[in-house]
C-alpha positions as CSV (number, residue, x, y, z in Angstrom):
1,M,170.2,85.9,30.6
2,A,172.4,83.6,32.5
3,P,175.5,82.1,30.8
4,R,175.1,78.6,29.6
5,N,177.6,76.0,28.8
6,P,177.3,75.7,25.0
7,R,178.5,72.1,25.0
8,S,176.5,69.6,27.0
9,S,177.0,65.9,27.6
10,A,178.3,63.5,25.0
11,A,175.3,63.6,22.9
12,T,175.4,62.7,19.2
13,K,175.0,64.7,16.0
14,N,174.2,62.9,12.8
15,G,175.0,59.6,14.5
16,T,178.5,60.6,15.7
17,I,179.9,61.6,19.0
18,R,180.5,65.4,19.2
19,A,184.0,66.5,18.5
20,G,186.5,66.3,21.3
21,G,190.1,67.7,21.7
22,G,191.5,64.9,19.5
23,A,189.1,65.4,16.6
24,P,190.2,66.8,13.3
25,K,190.5,70.6,13.2
26,S,187.6,70.8,10.7
27,E,185.3,69.0,13.0
28,R,186.4,71.2,16.0
29,T,185.8,74.3,13.9
30,R,182.3,73.1,12.9
31,E,181.5,72.5,16.6
32,R,182.8,76.0,17.5
33,I,180.4,77.5,14.9
34,L,177.5,75.5,16.3
35,D,178.4,76.6,19.8
36,A,178.5,80.2,18.7
37,A,175.3,79.9,16.8
38,A,173.5,78.5,19.9
39,Q,174.7,81.4,22.0
40,V,173.6,84.0,19.5
41,L,170.3,82.2,18.7
42,S,169.4,82.0,22.4
43,R,170.0,85.8,22.8
44,K,168.8,87.3,19.6
45,G,166.3,84.7,18.3
46,Y,165.9,83.4,14.7
47,A,165.0,86.8,13.2
48,G,167.9,88.5,14.8
49,L,170.6,85.9,14.1
50,R,173.3,87.2,11.8
51,L,176.2,85.1,10.6
52,T,178.6,88.0,11.3
53,D,177.6,87.7,15.0
54,V,178.1,84.0,14.9
55,A,181.5,84.4,13.3
56,E,182.5,87.0,15.9
57,V,181.7,84.6,18.8
58,A,183.3,81.7,17.0
59,E,186.4,83.9,16.3
60,L,186.5,83.3,12.5
61,Q,185.5,85.1,9.3
62,A,181.8,84.9,8.4
63,P,182.4,83.4,4.9
64,A,184.1,80.4,6.5
65,I,180.8,79.3,7.9
66,Y,179.6,78.4,4.4
67,Y,182.4,75.8,4.2
68,Y,180.5,73.9,7.0
69,F,176.9,74.9,6.4
70,D,175.1,75.5,3.2
71,S,173.1,78.4,4.6
72,R,172.1,80.3,7.7
73,D,169.0,78.2,7.9
74,A,171.0,75.0,7.8
75,L,173.0,76.2,10.7
76,V,169.9,77.1,12.7
77,E,168.3,73.8,11.9
78,E,171.2,71.9,13.4
79,V,171.3,74.0,16.5
80,M,167.6,73.6,17.1
81,W,167.6,69.8,16.6
82,F,170.7,69.3,18.7
83,G,169.2,71.2,21.7
84,L,166.1,69.1,21.8
85,A,168.0,65.8,21.1
86,D,170.5,66.5,23.9
87,M,167.8,67.5,26.4
88,R,165.9,64.2,25.7
89,Q,169.1,62.2,26.3
90,H,169.7,64.1,29.5
91,L,166.2,63.4,30.7
92,V,166.4,59.7,29.8
93,A,169.7,59.4,31.6
94,A,168.4,61.0,34.7
95,L,165.4,58.7,34.8
96,D,167.5,55.6,34.0
97,A,169.7,56.5,37.0
98,L,166.8,56.2,39.4
99,P,166.5,53.0,41.5
100,D,163.9,50.4,40.7
101,G,160.6,51.1,42.4
102,T,160.9,54.9,42.4
103,D,157.5,56.4,43.0
104,P,155.9,57.7,39.7
105,L,155.3,61.1,41.1
106,E,159.0,61.3,42.2
107,K,160.0,60.5,38.6
108,I,158.0,63.4,37.3
109,L,159.7,65.7,39.8
110,V,163.1,64.3,38.7
111,A,162.0,65.2,35.1
112,V,161.2,68.7,36.2
113,E,164.7,69.1,37.6
114,A,166.4,67.6,34.6
115,H,164.5,69.9,32.2
116,L,165.2,73.1,34.1
117,R,168.9,72.3,34.7
118,H,169.5,71.5,31.1
119,E,167.5,74.5,29.9
120,L,169.0,77.1,32.2
121,E,172.4,75.8,33.3
122,I,173.8,73.1,31.0
123,S,173.1,73.9,27.3
124,A,172.8,77.1,25.2
125,Y,171.5,74.7,22.5
126,T,168.5,73.8,24.6
127,T,167.9,77.4,25.5
128,A,168.0,78.4,21.9
129,S,165.6,75.5,20.9
130,I,163.1,76.5,23.6
131,R,163.1,80.2,23.0
132,N,162.8,79.9,19.2
133,A,160.2,77.1,19.1
134,G,157.4,78.2,16.7
135,Q,159.5,80.9,15.1
136,L,161.2,78.8,12.4
137,P,160.0,78.5,8.8
138,D,158.3,75.1,8.1
139,K,161.1,74.0,5.8
140,I,163.7,74.0,8.7
141,S,161.4,73.1,11.6
142,K,160.5,69.5,10.7
143,R,163.6,67.9,12.2
144,A,163.3,69.8,15.5
145,S,159.6,69.2,15.6
146,A,160.1,65.4,15.3
147,E,162.7,65.5,18.1
148,E,160.3,67.6,20.2
149,A,157.7,64.9,19.7
150,K,160.1,62.3,21.0
151,Y,160.8,64.4,24.1
152,G,157.0,64.8,24.7
153,K,156.6,61.0,24.5
154,V,159.0,60.6,27.4
155,W,156.9,63.0,29.5
156,K,153.6,61.4,28.4
157,S,154.9,58.0,29.5
158,L,155.8,59.3,32.9
159,I,152.4,61.0,33.4
160,V,150.3,58.1,32.1
161,T,152.1,55.7,34.4
162,A,151.7,57.9,37.3
163,H,148.0,58.3,36.6
164,E,147.5,54.5,36.2
165,E,149.2,53.8,39.5
166,G,147.2,56.5,41.3
167,A,150.3,58.6,42.1
168,I,148.7,61.8,40.7
169,R,145.2,63.2,40.7
170,Q,142.6,61.2,38.8
171,D,140.5,64.2,37.8
172,L,143.2,65.9,35.6
173,D,143.2,65.9,31.8
174,L,146.6,64.3,31.2
175,Y,147.4,66.2,27.9
176,M,146.5,69.6,29.4
177,M,148.6,68.7,32.5
178,Q,151.6,67.9,30.4
179,M,151.3,71.1,28.3
180,L,150.9,73.3,31.3
181,V,153.9,71.8,33.1
182,L,156.2,71.9,30.1
183,G,154.9,75.4,29.2
184,S,155.8,76.7,32.7
185,L,159.2,75.1,32.6
186,N,160.0,76.4,29.2
187,W,159.0,79.9,30.1
188,A,161.7,80.0,32.7
189,A,164.2,80.6,29.9
190,E,162.5,84.0,29.3
191,W,162.6,85.4,32.8
192,W,165.2,83.6,34.9
193,T,168.6,85.2,35.7
194,P,170.9,84.3,38.6
195,R,169.8,87.6,40.3
196,R,166.4,85.9,40.8
197,G,167.9,83.0,42.7
198,N,170.2,80.1,42.0
199,I,169.3,77.0,40.0
200,D,168.7,74.9,43.1
201,K,166.1,77.5,44.3
202,I,164.2,77.5,41.0
203,V,164.2,73.7,40.8
204,A,162.9,73.4,44.4
205,N,160.1,75.9,43.7
206,A,159.1,74.3,40.4
207,Q,159.0,70.8,42.0
208,A,156.9,72.1,44.9
209,F,154.6,73.8,42.4
210,V,154.1,70.7,40.3
211,R,153.8,68.4,43.4
212,D,151.1,70.5,45.0
213,A,149.2,70.8,41.7
214,I,149.1,67.1,40.7
215,A,149.5,65.0,43.8
216,P,146.4,63.2,45.0
217,Q,144.3,65.4,47.3
218,K,144.0,64.1,50.9
């Protein structure tokens, strides 16, 4: 699996900006634990995550983790939520940066790129969230599921608008289309490595695939 940057953009956790170099040592240590957990979770999955592995990556003793998180599941819950929340913020920022009047189909293709780059290149948190979706016990999946629903609403809005404006095929079931597109993008976390081509290549291929599948037939 390709290396990811464990820390993404200046997203928030629990309503606060993520710790920077000037943050208290305790907050920087908490962030280091989360970064390590994201890396381990993305590689080994929920069932294979051990706090000793997280501690090794974070370069601290395993018992120290309990000072910041009540349990292994509490740590996993935070990683999963943050990955999805940060990806949503990344997508919204990419869409907000587009000029007024951008074609609705083009917006969907921008969303394809934002999703793939964040999943494969920017954030180990997002990789962990995608690869472990559906594996968590119900008691710790609710927060991530709620954030996933918010992310889905952004995509739904793009697709519905494109359909209403005639920018995509009118014969498609919009829900099925959304699930198929997102499912294909998410699966890239399972098979992609740099040996299969760089990020630009996979983005270009995905955009071409989506465009040809949903653009109005001439």
